[in-house]
N, C-alpha and C positions, 0 to 999 in steps of 0.2 A: 697108158702107162709110158713113162719116159725111159728110154736105152740110155746106156752108158756113152753110147757115141752122139746121142742127142745132146745129152747134157754138158759134155766135154766141147762139141761144136759152140753151144752157146757160151760155154765157160770163157773160150779163147777169145772172145770178145771185149773182155773187160780187164783191166790191170789190177784191181783190187775187188776183194769180196764186197766191201762196201759198195763199190760202183755196180756190182752184179746184183745185190740185194735191192738197190733204188730202182733199177732198171727193168728187172725180171726175176721178181720175188718168186714166182711159181717154180721156176727151173732150178733156182737155187734151194728151195724148200725140197725138191724132189731129192736133191743131191745129198741133203742133209739126212732124208729119210733113209738114205741107202748105206748110211754109216760113214764113220770117219775115214775108213781106208780110200772109199771111191771119192770122198770130198778133197783129200789130200792130192790124190791123183789128178783131178782135174783142175785143181787151183796150183799146181806147183810152178806154172809160170807166173804167178802173180806176186806184186809186191806186198811183203808183209808189213802191215801198219803195226803190228805189236810183235816185239822179238824178246826174247828172254835176255835179263840184264843181269849180270853178276853185281855181287856187291862193291867191286871196284867202280863198275859202270854206274850205279846208282850215286855213289859217293862222288865222282865226277861231275855227273849231273846236277846235284844238289849244290855242288860248289859255285855254280853258275849264278845263284839266287842269294840275296841279301834277307828275304823276307819268305816265310812259308807261304803266305796269300799268294805271292808272285809264282812260286814253284806250282801250287794247286792250280791257279788259272792258266798257265803255260804249258804244263805237262803233268796232268793230272794222273794219267796210268804210271808213270814212274814213281810219282810220290806215294800212290797206292802200293805199288810193289815195295816199296822201301817199308809202309807201315805194316805190311803183313808178314815183314821178317823180325818183327817184335820190337817193343819199345826201346830196347838198348841200342839196336842199330838205327831207329829212326831218330833217336836222340843224337847219335854220332853224326849223322847225316846233317842234321839241323842245328848242331851247336854254335855255329859260327853266324846263324841267322838272328837279327834283331825282330823285336816285336812291334807290329805297326797297328795302330789304332784304325778301326774300320773305316772311319772319315778321312785317313790320312793315306789311304791305300795308293793313290796314284794321282798326278797332277792331271790337268784336262788333257794335255798334249798326250801324256803316257797312256791315259785311259782311251784316246781317240786312235792310238797307234795300235793298241791291243785289240780293238774293236773291228779295226781295218781288216784282219785276218778272216773275219766271217763274212760269208756272202750274203746271207739273209739274216732278217730278225728272228725268224723261227730259230735257225741254227745258232745263233747268239744266245738265245734265251735257254735251248736246252742245253748246250754244250758249255756255256760260259755265265751260269745264271748270277754269278757274282759282278761280273762286268756289267751285265745286262741292268741289274739293280743299281748298281753305281751310276750308271748313265742316266738312268730314269730319274734318279734322286736329284740331278743336278739341272732338270727343267726341260721342258718340251724342245725349247731352241737348241740347247746342248745336244739333247737326244736325237734330233732331226740332223743336226750337222755332223754327228758322229756317225750316222747310219745311212748318210746321201748317197753313198756308194753302192749300197745294196740293191739287188734286183728285187723289184715287187712281185708278189705272188698273185697271179690272175685269179679272179673268182670266176669259174666258168658257167655259163648257162647252157645247158644241154636240150638239144631238140630229141624227140622221141627216137628218130632214126640213129641219132649219135649214140644213145644209151643202147640201143639194140646192138649196134656193133660194137660196143664195148664189152657188152656182156657176153658176145660170141667167142671173146678172146678167153673165157673161164669155162671149166669143166665142173667147178665146184662153187656154189655159193659164198661158201666162207672164204673161199680164196678172193674172189671179187670184192667181197667187203672189207677184207684186210688190206689188199693191194689198192683199192682204188675207191676208198669209202665216200668219196665225194659223188660220183656217178651213182653208186650203190643206193646212197641215201636219197639222191634226187630220183632214180628208178621206183624206190619203196614209196616216197611221197605221191606218186602219180596213181596209186591205188593198187589193190590185189590183181585186177584184171591185166593191167599193164606189166606188173612184176612178175606173174606168173607167166606172161607171154616172153619176157625177157630172159627167163630163167628155165623154159621148158626143156632147154637141151641138157641142163646140168644134173649132177648127181650128187650124192650125199658123200663126203670125204671119208674113206677109210674107217667104216664103223664108228664115226663120232658125227653127232648132229649138229654140234656147234650152236647149241641153244641155251647155254647158259653162261654167265660170267663170273670169275673167282678174283678174289685178292688173299694173298698170303704174305706173312710177314717173313722175312729172313731173319732170324735170330741172330745177333751179334753182328749185324751188318749195319752200317750208318754212314751217311754223306752229310757233311757240314753238320755233325751231332744231330741228324734227323734220320729216324728208322727208314730201312729200306724196304719195299714190298714189291712183290711181283703180280702183274695184272695180266688176265688171259681170258681165253675163250675156251670152252670144253662142252662135253655134254652132260646134261643132267644126269641121264641113266648110269654113267661111268662113275658118278660120285667123285671122290678125292683121288681116283686112280690116276688121273693126268698130273695132278699137282705132286704127288708122291714120285712118280718117275721123273719129272721135271726137276724137282729138289735134289733127288738122288743124284742125277747127272750132273747138277750144278755144285755139288758137294755143300749144301747149305741145309739147314733145320728150319722146316716150314711150321708156321702156327697159322691155321686157316682163319681168316677174318670173317670173309662172306663167301658162300657159292649158291647162286639163285638162277632159276631159269629166267630168261629175259626174252623181249623182243628185239631183233635186229641186234644181236650180240656182237658183231663185227662192228658195226657202226658205232655202238656204245663203247666197245673197246677203244676205238680211235679217239673218242670224246675224253674217255678217262686217263689216256697216256699224255694229254696235254696238262694234266694237273702236275704239281711238283716238279721235281727236279731230275734230270737224268744221272746217275752217279758215274757213268763212264766205263761201265764194264764192257769188255770186248770179247773175252775167250770162254764164255758158259753159254749153255744153251738158252736161246731166248732172251739174249742180253738186252734188246731194244725195249723189252717189256718191263724193266725193272725202273720203278721211280721212288724216290726219297719224298714221304708225304708228312706234313704236320698234321697235327691233330686235327685242325681246321679243315684241311685238305681231305682227310681221310673221311671225314664226316659228309663233305660234299660228294666225294665217290659214292658213298653210301646212299646219299639222296639222289643221286642221279640213276644208281641202279633200281632203286625203289620206283623212280618214274617209269622206267623201261620193264618194270616186272611184268612176266607173263600171266601172273595170277590175279 
């Protein structure tokens, strides 16, 4: 059990919640489970990546852009904030903007300058999918040139001892699978005997078995005219309880697409979250688990779930 003092000491190492989430998701999850009051206290020193913007602030931001697509690619959060304030206000923000055809969005140099803001190809694809697609369509040579500054993600090969050491950092199997799915999957592939040895010290998290995967549609939400879905892990025996709780706290209306018991639910969740596009939510529970999915991508997700089915 994490104490508030332990959580605060860890939080002080980071400047933003995003940095904290990437570096030590377990302690951040513990803080989130303790409620918003504690979370606000331990993050009071952090830089706020998202702040409330008045109508005047949004109008000033919008005035910097000549095209809606440029605003969307460069400052997606402020654009979404403007859209949520109604069609009339959004129209006022964009009335000076001209329409751009898809294939006229940017010159090669403009596209390369925009891509230069992203440190990895994964970050580019998840956070600026339109830039990613535009670069890919201009050919392998252009794409390689535009991304040559990016650091390559190493594919790690783990020894048994390395996997056992990593496993010792976690008290709950689902936390290991969620935070370090590469090593978790590697341990799983080495057979039940080795996996049981690696997880012998672990316990089940807070009454949930994390043995099922779910997808629900956020009614009325879309990103680039594509419906938005929430993907996550839960317990089969809890049914739709977690879905209802998460949707209520997010202020969304859920429509259940699938809820099924699966093997290696946390590993499957990591793979499913590589589908579609990240809509860029930042201030709602589980914001990293929302994806906009086309009909084909949703069918792919269902097929992946069927392949992992526990039945």
